[in-house]
N, C-alpha and C positions, 0 to 999 in steps of 0.2 A: 751154182758157184760163180756165175759170171759177174754179178754185181759185187760180190765179195772180192773178186780179182781186181776190180776197179779200185776199191778201197785199199787193197793191199798195195797196188802200184803207186797210188797217191801217197800213202804213208811212207813207202820206201823212198820216194823221190823227195818229199817235203819234210818228213819227220813228224808231221801232224796232219790229221785228216778230220774233217767235219762231215758226218753223215746226217743229213737232214732228217727231221722227224718223219717226213713223208716216205723216206727211203730206209727207215730203221728196220733192222732185222729182228728186233725184240717184238714178240707177239703182244698185241694190245691187251690181252687178258693177263699175261705175265707182267706187263708194265703196270697195270692197274693193281695187281696183287703186291708187287714190290713197293709201289707208292703207298698203299694202305699199311703195309707192315712198317715201313720207314717212319710213318707218322706216329706210330705207337712207341717209338724209342725215346728214352730220356734225352734231354738236351743240356748242353753246357756252352758257355761263352768262351771263345778262344781268342786271345790277343797275340800270342806267340805260337807260330806253327811248328810242326815237327822238324822242319828244316831250319828253324831259328828265325824265320821271317816274321815281320809285323803283320798282324791280321786284325780284322774286326768281323768276326763270323760266329754264328751259332752252329754247333756240331752235335750230331748224334752218332755214336760209334758202333760199328758192326765188328770190325777186326782192328786190333791195335798191333803195333810192332816196335815197342820200346826195346825189348830184349830179344824177343822172337815172336812170330805170329801167334796171336791169341784171340779167339772169338769171345766177345763180350756181349752182354744182353742176349745170351745164347738161345733162349726160348724163341725170340723173334728173329734174331740174326741168323740162326741156323736155317730157318725157312727161306730167307732171302738168298743166302749162299747156295742152298740146294737148287733153287731155280736157275741161278747163273751157272753153277757147275754142271748141272744135268742137261741144260738146254742150250747154253750159249758159249761155254768155254772153248768148244771145238771151233766155233766161228772165229773167236778172237785169236786162237792159235793159228788158224789159217791166215788171217789178215796180217798177223805179226810175222808169219813165216817161222814159227817156233813150234816144235813138236811137244815140248815139255814146258808148260807155263802154268802158274797157279796164281790165285788171288791171295795176296800177302797182307794187304791192309785195305780197309773199306770204311767209309763214313758218309753220312749225309751232311751237306753244307747248306745252311740256310742264311741267305743274305738279304737284308732290307736296305732302306735308304742309308747311304754313307758306309755301308759294309764294303769290305774289300779283302783280297788276299794279296799280300806283298810279293815282290819279285823274289824268286827262289829257284833252286834246283831240287827236284825230287830225290836225286841220288845223294843229296846231303842227309836225307832221312835214312836212306839205306842204299849203298852202292849197287846192291843187287836188283834194284827196281829197273825194269825194262821200259814199260809203258804205263802211263796213267790213262784211265778211261773215265769220262765224265758223261753220265746219263742225265739229261736235262729234264727236270720235273716241272719247274715253274713255267707259267704261261704269260703272265702280265707283269713285265718289268722293263725298265729303261736303264741303259748302261750295263755294267757287269760283263763287258767283253772279255773273252779269254785271249790274252795277249801273249804271243810266243816270240821270243827274241832269238835271232839267228843271223850270224855274219854282220853284226852291228846294225841290223835292221830289225823291224818287228812287223808282225802281222796279227791283226785282230780277227778272231772268230766269234761270230754272233750266234749263240745257240738258240734253237727254237724248241718248243715242247716235243719231247721224245727223241730229240737229236742225240747223237753220240759223238763225242770228241775223243780221239785216240792220239796221244802225243808221246814222243820219245822223252823219257825221263832225264836225258842228258841235255835237253834244251831248257834254258831259263824261261820262266813264264810268270804270269801274274793274272789276277782277275781284277779288272778295273772297277772303280767305285760304282756301286749301284746308285742310280739317280732317283728312281722311284719304283714302287711295287715290291714284289718278293721273288727272289731268284733262288730256287731250290735245286740242288744237284746231288746226285748219288755218284760218289767218286771212289774208284778202287784202283789198286796198283798191282800190276802183273809182274811176276818174277819167275825165274827158272829154279830158284832155291827156296826152301822152307826152313832153313837152319837158323842159327843164331844171327841176329842183326850185325852185319859187318861193321857198322858205324862204331859199335862199342868194343870191337876186338882190339 
């Protein structure tokens, strides 16, 4: 648990932590299986995100959260969620310092040249979101930095293959425009509640 304690302390201090691919706690075989399953999901182009931000990104959905959490494309998505819930949710709970946390929304984001995700707050999608997790799948791309805004400043996080970004959902952020290549990332949102989406109450 020593390495997880380091991630936990960095997250608590900064609100965002980047765990490099070399230090990822996701087993390589599980990573390969997740990536293979994600590639089988149907895709859709999204220009407006769930928080109302302007986007240019292709998305494959695993769990949606319009009214309440709902697994979609369940034959494939169920297998992906089972890997995360059975093998890694305990690690995320430890890093977050939360005893009770669930995956509430999940999707694959595919970004090519000129793709971007606009400035937004994840809590605008649902006030119950605690942390966003970004598992990086793509290997060869330029640009696409994960930019977090805090105290009128910003910090860019440059993901590498198999890296994990964990970020507090109360921090505004964006994904900068991809300059070249393909940036694929598996994004999911952790919450302590699985009830009706508070945004629509």
